[in-house]
Backbone as CSV, one residue per row, in Angstrom:
resi,resn,N_x,N_y,N_z,CA_x,CA_y,CA_z,C_x,C_y,C_z
1,MET,118.497,100.472,102.807,119.814,100.370,103.452,120.035,98.937,103.903
2,LEU,121.097,98.342,103.440,121.440,96.989,103.854,122.521,97.028,104.928
3,LEU,122.439,96.073,105.849,123.449,95.926,106.887,124.059,94.536,106.781
4,SER,125.374,94.493,106.807,126.061,93.209,106.806,125.974,92.576,108.192
5,MET,125.941,91.252,108.218,125.991,90.570,109.513,127.421,90.398,109.997
6,THR,128.392,90.725,109.168,129.788,90.691,109.566,130.231,92.107,109.932
7,GLY,130.751,92.279,111.122,131.143,93.624,111.534,132.085,93.621,112.721
8,PHE,132.620,94.798,112.991,133.526,94.976,114.128,133.379,96.404,114.630
9,GLY,133.419,96.555,115.944,133.377,97.884,116.541,133.998,97.851,117.929
10,ASN,134.686,98.911,118.296,135.233,98.993,119.649,135.197,100.436,120.122
11,ALA,135.295,100.601,121.427,135.257,101.942,122.008,135.764,101.870,123.435
12,SER,136.115,103.030,123.971,136.500,103.126,125.385,135.916,104.413,125.947
13,TYR,135.700,104.391,127.249,135.094,105.558,127.899,135.687,105.711,129.294
14,ASP,135.988,106.974,129.645,136.538,107.270,130.964,135.576,108.165,131.731
15,SER,135.233,107.727,132.936,134.492,108.593,133.852,135.427,108.962,135.003
16,GLU,134.920,109.631,135.983,135.764,110.030,137.112,136.284,108.836,137.887
17,SER,135.508,107.753,137.887,135.873,106.627,138.751,136.341,105.389,138.000
18,VAL,136.048,105.307,136.678,136.303,104.031,136.009,136.654,104.245,134.537
19,HIS,137.428,103.313,134.012,137.715,103.241,132.577,137.059,101.967,132.040
20,VAL,136.252,102.110,130.989,135.538,100.964,130.394,135.924,100.866,128.926
21,SER,136.220,99.663,128.476,136.479,99.432,127.055,135.623,98.253,126.593
22,SER,135.185,98.318,125.354,134.320,97.257,124.825,134.704,96.943,123.387
23,GLU,134.396,95.720,122.972,134.691,95.258,121.623,133.548,94.372,121.150
24,ILE,133.112,94.596,119.915,131.999,93.826,119.343,132.455,93.226,118.018
25,LYS,132.254,91.930,117.850,132.545,91.242,116.595,131.333,90.396,116.217
26,SER,131.113,90.229,114.926,129.961,89.432,114.504,130.245,88.715,113.196
27,VAL,129.586,87.580,113.021,129.574,86.837,111.762,128.126,86.479,111.462
28,ASN,127.897,85.955,110.262,126.510,85.699,109.881,125.921,84.503,110.626
29,ASN,124.639,84.598,110.883,123.882,83.540,111.540,122.419,83.728,111.162
30,ARG,121.699,82.638,111.031,120.289,82.734,110.630,119.474,83.511,111.662
31,TYR,119.867,83.393,112.931,119.157,84.075,114.011,120.143,84.952,114.790
32,LEU,119.646,85.628,115.811,120.519,86.439,116.657,121.059,85.565,117.784
33,LYS,122.370,85.470,117.856,123.039,84.674,118.880,124.049,85.558,119.582
34,LEU,123.875,85.742,120.879,124.732,86.640,121.658,125.676,85.857,122.556
35,SER,126.921,86.304,122.582,127.905,85.775,123.516,128.575,86.975,124.183
36,VAL,128.349,87.139,125.487,128.827,88.322,126.210,129.838,87.900,127.271
37,ARG,131.032,88.468,127.191,132.087,88.205,128.179,132.279,89.468,129.009
38,LEU,132.036,89.344,130.316,132.081,90.504,131.203,132.947,90.219,132.413
39,PRO,133.593,91.243,132.959,134.256,91.078,134.263,133.188,90.924,135.340
40,ASP,133.566,90.330,136.444,132.597,90.086,137.513,131.958,91.371,138.019
41,SER,132.683,92.487,137.924,132.156,93.735,138.466,130.913,94.204,137.737
42,VAL,130.746,93.827,136.465,129.566,94.257,135.709,128.684,93.082,135.315
43,ALA,128.901,91.933,135.923,128.118,90.749,135.562,126.629,90.970,135.791
44,ARG,126.285,91.720,136.840,124.872,91.956,137.117,124.216,92.849,136.064
45,LEU,125.022,93.478,135.201,124.485,94.349,134.148,124.287,93.605,132.830
46,GLU,124.503,92.304,132.831,124.440,91.542,131.586,123.084,91.675,130.887
47,ALA,121.999,91.622,131.644,120.661,91.728,131.036,120.474,93.069,130.340
48,ASP,120.946,94.152,130.974,120.839,95.475,130.354,121.706,95.580,129.109
49,ILE,122.877,94.959,129.161,123.778,94.974,128.011,123.157,94.226,126.829
50,GLU,122.587,93.055,127.091,121.938,92.278,126.033,120.744,93.029,125.454
51,LYS,119.985,93.693,126.306,118.827,94.465,125.834,119.266,95.574,124.889
52,LEU,120.353,96.251,125.229,120.858,97.332,124.380,121.319,96.792,123.029
53,ILE,121.997,95.660,123.041,122.483,95.073,121.789,121.314,94.617,120.920
54,ARG,120.322,93.975,121.528,119.167,93.481,120.762,118.362,94.626,120.151
55,SER,118.423,95.801,120.758,117.703,96.944,120.194,118.385,97.480,118.938
56,ARG,119.647,97.067,118.703,120.403,97.593,117.567,120.722,96.527,116.513
57,VAL,120.642,95.260,116.896,121.045,94.181,115.989,119.909,93.164,115.893
58,ALA,119.592,92.730,114.665,118.488,91.797,114.453,118.960,90.366,114.207
59,ARG,120.058,90.198,113.490,120.542,88.854,113.158,122.054,88.813,113.214
60,GLY,122.591,87.617,113.403,124.030,87.428,113.412,124.507,86.791,114.697
61,SER,125.717,86.279,114.657,126.361,85.720,115.846,127.281,86.791,116.419
62,ILE,126.880,87.363,117.557,127.551,88.539,118.120,128.392,88.149,119.326
63,GLN,129.648,88.582,119.328,130.535,88.395,120.479,130.869,89.768,121.065
64,VAL,130.571,89.930,122.332,130.817,91.200,123.024,131.744,90.939,124.203
65,SER,132.786,91.734,124.320,133.681,91.631,125.479,133.880,93.028,126.062
66,MET,133.947,93.097,127.389,134.130,94.378,128.081,135.195,94.233,129.149
67,ARG,135.905,95.334,129.374,136.916,95.386,130.431,136.682,96.640,131.264
68,VAL,136.933,96.508,132.568,136.685,97.612,133.498,137.928,97.802,134.374
69,ARG,138.361,99.066,134.490,139.487,99.379,135.381,139.120,100.608,136.213
70,PHE,139.234,100.476,137.532,138.865,101.560,138.444,140.046,102.505,138.646
71,HIS,139.759,103.807,138.593,140.818,104.814,138.761,141.267,104.931,140.214
72,GLY,140.394,104.624,141.150,140.716,104.815,142.565,141.526,103.701,143.176
73,GLY,141.968,102.766,142.357,142.783,101.672,142.889,141.962,100.490,143.359
74,GLN,140.627,100.580,143.278,139.813,99.440,143.664,140.071,98.282,142.709
75,SER,139.975,97.114,143.262,140.198,95.928,142.443,139.132,94.886,142.747
76,GLU,138.800,94.131,141.738,137.828,93.055,141.952,138.461,91.879,142.702
77,TYR,139.780,91.830,142.736,140.462,90.680,143.324,141.525,91.160,144.313
78,ARG,141.833,90.300,145.273,142.887,90.588,146.239,143.717,89.331,146.448
79,ILE,144.967,89.549,146.855,145.864,88.423,147.123,145.925,88.203,148.630
80,ASP,145.683,86.986,149.048,145.789,86.623,150.464,147.263,86.376,150.756
81,SER,147.937,87.412,151.275,149.394,87.333,151.461,149.789,86.278,152.479
82,ASP,148.982,86.122,153.546,149.313,85.114,154.559,149.278,83.717,153.958
83,LEU,148.241,83.430,153.170,148.132,82.111,152.543,149.248,81.898,151.528
84,LEU,149.588,82.959,150.818,150.653,82.859,149.825,151.985,82.510,150.493
85,ARG,152.282,83.193,151.621,153.533,82.889,152.329,153.519,81.471,152.877
86,SER,152.359,81.030,153.322,152.254,79.665,153.843,152.569,78.653,152.744
87,TYR,151.952,78.856,151.550,152.235,77.964,150.416,153.729,77.987,150.092
88,GLN,154.295,79.206,150.084,155.692,79.362,149.700,156.615,78.624,150.670
89,THR,156.315,78.742,151.974,157.135,78.075,152.994,157.057,76.570,152.843
90,GLN,155.832,76.057,152.685,155.660,74.606,152.581,156.344,74.055,151.332
91,LEU,156.200,74.764,150.219,156.813,74.273,148.991,158.329,74.362,149.055
92,SER,158.824,75.404,149.719,160.283,75.548,149.840,160.862,74.384,150.617
93,GLU,160.182,73.954,151.668,160.662,72.826,152.472,160.638,71.538,151.668
94,ILE,159.611,71.418,150.785,159.483,70.182,150.020,160.563,70.080,148.951
95,VAL,160.822,71.218,148.284,161.743,71.175,147.142,163.157,71.614,147.516
96,ALA,163.431,71.850,148.804,164.755,72.340,149.215,165.847,71.352,148.849
97,SER,165.512,70.081,148.838,166.517,69.066,148.592,167.120,69.162,147.196
98,ASP,166.362,69.592,146.190,166.919,69.673,144.836,167.252,71.108,144.422
99,GLY,167.120,72.070,145.337,167.539,73.437,145.067,166.552,74.279,144.273
100,ASN,165.423,73.745,143.893,164.430,74.514,143.131,163.591,75.379,144.057
101,ARG,163.244,76.574,143.575,162.381,77.453,144.344,161.041,77.572,143.620
102,PRO,159.939,77.651,144.355,158.623,77.755,143.716,158.488,79.066,142.941
103,ASN,157.856,78.986,141.763,157.620,80.150,140.912,156.410,80.923,141.413
104,LEU,156.539,82.284,141.463,155.451,83.108,141.983,154.180,82.951,141.142
105,GLY,154.338,82.853,139.816,153.173,82.693,138.946,152.409,81.427,139.264
106,ASP,153.127,80.350,139.575,152.470,79.090,139.938,151.784,79.213,141.287
107,LEU,152.436,79.953,142.222,151.848,80.106,143.554,150.512,80.860,143.488
108,LEU,150.425,81.859,142.600,149.195,82.649,142.505,148.012,81.835,142.008
109,GLN,148.279,80.710,141.359,147.202,79.875,140.844,146.709,78.845,141.857
110,LEU,147.352,78.779,143.000,146.938,77.820,144.020,145.619,78.259,144.663
111,PRO,144.822,77.317,145.121,143.487,77.631,145.670,143.533,78.645,146.803
112,GLY,142.717,79.698,146.698,142.541,80.662,147.769,143.517,81.813,147.787
113,VAL,144.581,81.751,146.958,145.569,82.826,146.974,144.966,84.114,146.425
114,VAL,144.276,84.010,145.295,143.595,85.158,144.703,142.091,85.000,144.934
115,THR,141.504,85.953,145.609,140.071,85.890,145.917,139.368,87.128,145.372
116,GLN,138.074,86.985,145.160,137.280,88.095,144.635,136.890,89.044,145.766
117,THR,136.988,90.323,145.473,136.630,91.350,146.434,135.195,91.798,146.210
118,ASP,134.446,91.949,147.271,133.083,92.474,147.169,133.141,93.991,147.061
119,LEU,132.853,94.494,145.869,132.846,95.943,145.660,131.592,96.552,146.260
120,PRO,131.653,97.768,146.738,130.465,98.427,147.302,129.348,98.524,146.263
121,ASP,128.095,98.329,146.728,126.954,98.358,145.809,126.834,99.692,145.081
122,ASP,127.097,100.792,145.793,126.955,102.095,145.146,127.971,102.258,144.015
123,LEU,129.158,101.666,144.190,130.169,101.733,143.141,129.740,100.910,141.923
124,VAL,129.229,99.707,142.154,128.786,98.840,141.061,127.612,99.472,140.323
125,ASN,126.662,100.034,141.095,125.484,100.642,140.466,125.846,101.860,139.617
126,SER,126.941,102.519,139.982,127.352,103.712,139.231,128.048,103.359,137.919
127,LEU,128.291,102.064,137.679,128.996,101.655,136.473,128.135,101.746,135.218
128,TRP,126.817,101.563,135.355,125.967,101.453,134.175,126.068,102.644,133.224
129,PRO,126.024,103.896,133.681,126.144,105.003,132.722,127.419,104.921,131.882
130,ALA,128.536,104.567,132.510,129.797,104.455,131.763,129.761,103.275,130.803
131,VAL,129.216,102.154,131.273,129.106,100.964,130.416,128.192,101.249,129.223
132,GLU,127.071,101.911,129.486,126.113,102.213,128.408,126.735,103.128,127.355
133,LYS,127.434,104.169,127.781,128.043,105.095,126.827,129.128,104.403,126.009
134,CYS,129.936,103.595,126.668,130.999,102.882,125.969,130.418,101.904,124.953
135,LEU,129.427,101.128,125.363,128.827,100.136,124.483,128.077,100.803,123.327
136,THR,127.411,101.916,123.592,126.702,102.641,122.538,127.664,103.139,121.470
137,GLU,128.802,103.660,121.909,129.797,104.131,120.945,130.361,102.968,120.129
138,ALA,130.598,101.838,120.796,131.090,100.654,120.078,130.054,100.174,119.059
139,LEU,128.777,100.224,119.436,127.708,99.837,118.511,127.619,100.797,117.323
140,ASP,127.874,102.089,117.567,127.878,103.059,116.472,128.980,102.720,115.462
141,HIS,130.174,102.411,115.954,131.264,102.019,115.067,130.942,100.697,114.361
142,PHE,130.328,99.804,115.102,129.909,98.506,114.562,128.916,98.700,113.410
143,ASP,127.947,99.601,113.594,126.951,99.869,112.551,127.595,100.537,111.327
144,ASP,128.545,101.441,111.567,129.240,102.077,110.442,129.944,101.028,109.573
145,PHE,130.589,100.094,110.235,131.274,99.008,109.520,130.262,98.203,108.715
146,ARG,129.158,97.844,109.343,128.148,97.018,108.665,127.474,97.771,107.522
147,GLN,127.294,99.072,107.672,126.686,99.854,106.596,127.590,99.920,105.375
148,ARG,128.891,100.076,105.598,129.815,100.097,104.470,129.800,98.764,103.726
149,GLU,129.818,97.679,104.487,129.736,96.360,103.862,128.394,96.182,103.165
150,GLY,127.325,96.662,103.808,125.991,96.534,103.242,125.836,97.295,101.938
151,GLU,126.454,98.466,101.838,126.370,99.248,100.602,127.064,98.518,99.453
152,SER,128.177,97.893,99.750,128.869,97.113,98.731,127.990,95.952,98.255
153,MET,127.313,95.292,99.201,126.435,94.179,98.834,125.219,94.680,98.049
154,ARG,124.712,95.836,98.419,123.560,96.403,97.695,123.914,96.664,96.242
155,GLN,125.077,97.252,96.012,125.504,97.528,94.648,125.670,96.244,93.846
156,ASP,126.197,95.208,94.491,126.367,93.923,93.815,125.009,93.357,93.398
157,MET,124.038,93.388,94.313,122.724,92.833,93.979,121.960,93.702,92.985
158,GLU,122.215,95.008,92.977,121.629,95.869,91.943,122.124,95.428,90.565
159,ARG,123.394,95.089,90.490,123.945,94.619,89.205,123.291,93.315,88.772
160,GLN,123.029,92.434,89.725,122.363,91.175,89.381,120.921,91.421,88.929
161,CYS,120.264,92.400,89.551,118.913,92.764,89.113,118.939,93.279,87.677
162,GLU,119.961,94.041,87.333,120.084,94.545,85.964,120.259,93.398,84.975
163,VAL,121.032,92.395,85.379,121.205,91.217,84.517,119.854,90.547,84.277
164,ILE,119.097,90.351,85.342,117.791,89.696,85.223,116.849,90.514,84.357
165,GLU,116.814,91.811,84.582,115.918,92.673,83.805,116.281,92.668,82.318
166,THR,117.570,92.668,82.013,118.009,92.616,80.617,117.576,91.312,79.961
167,GLU,117.762,90.209,80.666,117.386,88.913,80.109,115.869,88.766,79.990
168,VAL,115.135,89.339,80.938,113.675,89.284,80.868,113.172,90.025,79.631
169,ARG,113.774,91.169,79.332,113.374,91.895,78.120,113.629,91.043,76.876
170,GLN,114.751,90.341,76.872,115.063,89.477,75.735,114.056,88.338,75.635
171,VAL,113.706,87.754,76.759,112.739,86.655,76.774,111.368,87.145,76.304
172,ALA,110.967,88.322,76.757,109.660,88.874,76.362,109.585,89.099,74.856
173,LEU,110.707,89.507,74.241,110.718,89.698,72.787,110.638,88.369,72.044
174,LEU,111.217,87.338,72.613,111.250,86.029,71.951,109.983,85.220,72.181
175,ALA,109.250,85.516,73.247,108.084,84.698,73.613,107.092,84.522,72.468
176,PRO,106.692,85.577,71.713,105.723,85.375,70.623,106.266,84.481,69.507
177,GLN,107.580,84.482,69.342,108.161,83.674,68.279,108.070,82.186,68.565
178,VAL,107.990,81.831,69.859,107.951,80.419,70.226,106.742,79.741,69.594
179,VAL,105.566,80.364,69.694,104.345,79.793,69.128,104.420,79.783,67.605
180,ALA,104.916,80.875,67.004,105.012,80.948,65.541,105.936,79.858,65.003
181,GLU,107.070,79.646,65.678,108.006,78.610,65.237,107.390,77.222,65.372
182,TYR,106.652,77.013,66.443,106.012,75.714,66.627,104.958,75.484,65.546
183,ARG,104.204,76.520,65.207,103.194,76.400,64.158,103.841,76.014,62.837
184,ASP,104.946,76.660,62.504,105.624,76.355,61.252,106.147,74.924,61.250
185,LYS,106.669,74.467,62.408,107.163,73.089,62.486,106.032,72.090,62.308
186,ILE,104.887,72.374,62.929,103.734,71.477,62.793,103.299,71.393,61.332
187,LEU,103.197,72.534,60.681,102.764,72.555,59.284,103.755,71.803,58.406
188,GLU,105.062,71.971,58.650,106.071,71.278,57.862,105.970,69.766,58.048
189,ARG,105.777,69.344,59.288,105.628,67.910,59.551,104.391,67.353,58.863
190,VAL,103.308,68.094,58.930,102.069,67.645,58.300,102.263,67.491,56.792
191,ARG,102.921,68.450,56.188,103.144,68.385,54.745,103.965,67.146,54.374
192,ARG,104.993,66.865,55.176,105.828,65.703,54.877,105.054,64.404,55.041
193,LEU,104.225,64.351,56.078,103.489,63.120,56.361,102.417,62.820,55.324
194,ILE,101.768,63.844,54.830,100.646,63.608,53.918,101.045,63.707,52.445
195,SER,102.314,64.038,52.206,102.741,64.188,50.813,102.656,62.882,50.039
196,ASP,102.956,61.774,50.728,102.938,60.463,50.056,101.762,59.609,50.494
197,ALA,100.842,60.176,51.232,99.695,59.389,51.711,98.391,60.110,51.379
198,ALA,97.392,59.297,51.154,96.070,59.860,50.841,95.367,60.228,52.134
199,VAL,95.939,61.195,52.844,95.398,61.614,54.131,95.076,63.093,54.052
200,SER,93.975,63.442,54.650,93.560,64.840,54.645,93.480,65.350,56.087
201,ILE,94.155,66.440,56.346,94.133,67.061,57.672,93.607,68.469,57.521
202,GLY,92.560,68.738,58.254,91.927,70.040,58.140,92.709,71.135,58.845
203,GLU,92.446,72.363,58.427,93.107,73.504,59.031,92.768,73.638,60.515
204,ASN,91.555,73.245,60.860,91.134,73.341,62.270,91.953,72.433,63.172
205,ASP,92.373,71.263,62.623,93.191,70.342,63.426,94.534,70.985,63.777
206,VAL,95.131,71.641,62.792,96.416,72.311,63.038,96.239,73.455,64.024
207,ILE,95.166,74.224,63.820,94.920,75.356,64.714,94.726,74.881,66.155
208,ARG,94.000,73.770,66.321,93.750,73.255,67.665,95.054,72.819,68.343
209,GLU,95.899,72.134,67.577,97.183,71.678,68.130,98.067,72.866,68.521
210,VAL,98.108,73.879,67.650,98.920,75.066,67.946,98.363,75.802,69.154
211,ALA,97.038,75.856,69.267,96.419,76.532,70.407,96.754,75.825,71.720
212,LEU,96.750,74.489,71.688,97.105,73.731,72.894,98.556,73.998,73.292
213,PHE,99.438,74.001,72.299,100.844,74.271,72.597,101.016,75.698,73.121
214,SER,100.316,76.632,72.498,100.406,78.023,72.909,100.013,78.198,74.368
215,ASP,98.996,77.449,74.786,98.558,77.549,76.182,99.606,76.973,77.125
216,ARG,100.235,75.863,76.688,101.239,75.217,77.542,102.510,76.042,77.664
217,CYS,102.880,76.735,76.589,104.170,77.442,76.596,104.030,78.940,76.836
218,ASP,102.839,79.396,77.183,102.642,80.829,77.439,103.388,81.239,78.711
219,ILE,104.352,82.146,78.562,105.175,82.568,79.709,104.937,84.032,80.069
220,ASN,103.903,84.612,79.517,103.621,86.019,79.808,103.359,86.253,81.296
221,GLU,102.638,85.321,81.906,102.339,85.472,83.333,103.612,85.394,84.164
222,GLU,104.505,84.468,83.819,105.779,84.339,84.538,106.633,85.591,84.372
223,ILE,106.643,86.138,83.154,107.416,87.354,82.906,106.878,88.512,83.734
224,THR,105.557,88.629,83.789,104.937,89.716,84.560,105.286,89.595,86.040
225,ARG,105.164,88.382,86.579,105.458,88.191,88.004,106.940,88.403,88.288
226,LEU,107.805,87.947,87.388,109.242,88.119,87.589,109.610,89.595,87.600
227,ARG,109.024,90.359,86.691,109.273,91.802,86.692,108.781,92.450,87.975
228,SER,107.626,92.018,88.448,107.080,92.570,89.692,107.986,92.238,90.875
229,HIS,108.467,90.992,90.946,109.361,90.587,92.039,110.666,91.371,91.993
230,THR,111.188,91.587,90.796,112.447,92.323,90.663,112.286,93.766,91.125
231,GLU,111.164,94.387,90.759,110.905,95.762,91.212,110.796,95.817,92.729
232,GLN,110.087,94.846,93.311,109.951,94.805,94.769,111.306,94.585,95.430
233,PHE,112.126,93.723,94.838,113.470,93.455,95.370,114.296,94.737,95.381
234,ARG,114.228,95.501,94.288,114.975,96.763,94.214,114.502,97.754,95.276
235,ARG,113.193,97.837,95.475,112.664,98.777,96.479,113.171,98.421,97.868
236,MET,113.211,97.131,98.172,113.670,96.717,99.493,115.172,96.940,99.654
237,LEU,115.929,96.826,98.566,117.369,97.098,98.632,117.633,98.535,99.055
238,SER,116.765,99.459,98.613,116.951,100.879,98.900,116.065,101.360,100.037
239,GLY,115.449,100.442,100.784,114.561,100.820,101.880,115.317,101.380,103.069
240,ASP,114.558,101.800,104.057,115.150,102.416,105.248,115.731,101.396,106.215
241,SER,115.339,100.138,106.076,115.816,99.107,107.002,116.368,97.925,106.217
242,SER,117.194,97.144,106.892,117.780,95.954,106.279,116.846,94.770,106.508
243,GLN,116.393,94.140,105.417,115.399,93.076,105.526,115.886,91.846,104.769
244,GLY,116.939,91.249,105.292,117.567,90.121,104.622,116.644,88.943,104.405
245,ARG,115.822,88.613,105.394,114.938,87.448,105.272,113.901,87.656,104.173
246,LYS,113.321,88.847,104.101,112.335,89.131,103.065,112.984,89.102,101.683
247,LEU,114.194,89.619,101.592,114.906,89.577,100.321,115.186,88.130,99.908
248,GLU,115.517,87.285,100.866,115.721,85.872,100.567,114.445,85.245,100.016
249,PHE,113.305,85.575,100.623,112.029,85.018,100.179,111.708,85.488,98.754
250,ILE,111.887,86.788,98.472,111.608,87.306,97.133,112.554,86.661,96.116
251,GLY,113.804,86.447,96.508,114.751,85.775,95.622,114.288,84.372,95.272
252,GLN,113.702,83.664,96.242,113.163,82.323,95.976,112.014,82.384,94.973
253,GLU,111.158,83.399,95.122,110.038,83.553,94.188,110.546,83.883,92.779
254,MET,111.570,84.711,92.691,112.152,85.042,91.387,112.715,83.782,90.725
255,PHE,113.409,82.973,91.503,113.982,81.742,90.952,112.880,80.811,90.461
256,ARG,111.774,80.735,91.192,110.664,79.871,90.789,110.093,80.309,89.432
257,GLU,109.910,81.610,89.246,109.372,82.107,87.975,110.362,81.865,86.841
258,ILE,111.647,82.054,87.114,112.672,81.821,86.088,112.697,80.351,85.696
259,ASN,112.612,79.480,86.678,112.642,78.046,86.417,111.432,77.613,85.592
260,THR,110.261,78.138,85.933,109.046,77.811,85.180,109.143,78.324,83.752
261,THR,109.704,79.507,83.572,109.883,80.066,82.231,110.732,79.145,81.370
262,GLY,111.825,78.645,81.936,112.687,77.747,81.178,112.001,76.444,80.822
263,SER,111.148,75.941,81.727,110.450,74.672,81.486,109.385,74.807,80.411
264,LYS,108.696,75.944,80.381,107.563,76.123,79.473,107.964,76.646,78.098
265,ALA,109.024,77.406,78.008,109.313,78.125,76.768,109.721,77.207,75.617
266,ASN,110.499,76.166,75.912,110.919,75.221,74.871,111.618,75.944,73.716
267,ASN,112.590,76.808,74.085,113.308,77.581,73.092,114.758,77.704,73.536
268,VAL,115.681,77.454,72.609,117.107,77.420,72.964,117.591,78.791,73.427
269,THR,117.209,79.848,72.707,117.671,81.193,73.062,117.119,81.622,74.422
270,ILE,115.854,81.310,74.666,115.266,81.616,75.969,115.954,80.810,77.058
271,ALA,116.297,79.566,76.744,116.984,78.724,77.730,118.311,79.342,78.143
272,LEU,119.031,79.967,77.192,120.294,80.625,77.518,120.061,81.816,78.451
273,SER,118.998,82.565,78.196,118.658,83.682,79.085,118.300,83.180,80.474
274,VAL,117.607,82.058,80.532,117.235,81.467,81.820,118.483,81.082,82.610
275,VAL,119.483,80.534,81.930,120.739,80.164,82.596,121.404,81.400,83.195
276,GLU,121.435,82.502,82.433,122.032,83.743,82.935,121.273,84.264,84.151
277,MET,119.949,84.196,84.105,119.147,84.681,85.234,119.335,83.801,86.467
278,LYS,119.421,82.499,86.268,119.656,81.599,87.407,121.015,81.858,88.042
279,ALA,122.013,82.130,87.202,123.349,82.450,87.733,123.302,83.734,88.554
280,ALA,122.535,84.732,88.076,122.399,85.991,88.826,121.705,85.754,90.165
281,ILE,120.661,84.931,90.157,119.956,84.614,91.411,120.887,83.909,92.385
282,GLU,121.713,83.011,91.879,122.635,82.283,92.756,123.640,83.237,93.393
283,ARG,124.127,84.213,92.629,125.052,85.196,93.198,124.342,86.045,94.261
284,MET,123.087,86.370,94.024,122.313,87.120,95.009,122.125,86.307,96.282
285,ARG,121.884,85.017,96.141,121.720,84.156,97.324,122.981,84.139,98.177
286,GLU,124.127,84.067,97.530,125.390,84.053,98.271,125.568,85.340,99.074
287,VAL,125.221,86.469,98.457,125.348,87.751,99.142,124.355,87.835,100.295
288,LEU,123.127,87.380,100.066,122.073,87.507,101.062,122.338,86.691,102.320
289,GLN,123.211,85.702,102.219,123.567,84.905,103.393,124.219,85.766,104.479
290,ASN,124.724,86.937,104.079,125.416,87.796,105.044,124.682,89.123,105.267
291,VAL,123.403,89.194,104.881,122.615,90.416,105.061,121.707,90.254,106.269
292,GLU,121.719,91.278,107.140,120.846,91.235,108.321,119.377,91.296,107.900
């Protein structure tokens, strides 16, 4: 099961005393990066909120925002009406000459007009069950979103694995021909060189040269390892957990074997297969950038 690092989830929850709403958004990131925006009433719960998120998310840049509204009319903030009237009176006297009156919205932003209210500890402590349920539901929706995206990415990478496997079969069929073609070329060159010269080249000399080339261009080991890596990659795609980093590492190993195959084979048809496999690996890399 693959999980995308891009996701969205939201939820709301009502208890007898409070309404809580939460929203989670994420984009890809090499590591887990959390950004949590909370009202002051639940600021002391930030550590618990982060712990809950980390238990469900392994990688990505996560933005979490929460809002809290009390049913009983309690508020985190209060307006100092005496100070507000004082500001209003002073400003009215200052601007009376030009007929302008101070705007209420501007007055509320003046220092001390809006102050934070100390909520009772028992009320704040009772918030966690509601916050936990709301955040858990948002995380469930968040995971559903990521799973749908992850399934699409899994299918895409399965197709790339099929491309690689098809090309590997073609390369495996062509590999024995590489040595045979080289042997024929060597023999043809020898015939041309000695046709007009009194030179004698023994059969053992040709065999030795072909054997050296055969050792240099033998790609059977690369083919075996590439097939093994591809099988392992497929197993991890269908595993119970999303393992983006391990898939990235296996993809690097697959690319290394493909690159070595192209360098050693010295064959035009094999080179074309290598190009197709490299293109498939590159598409897999792009997808893996967004896998948890």
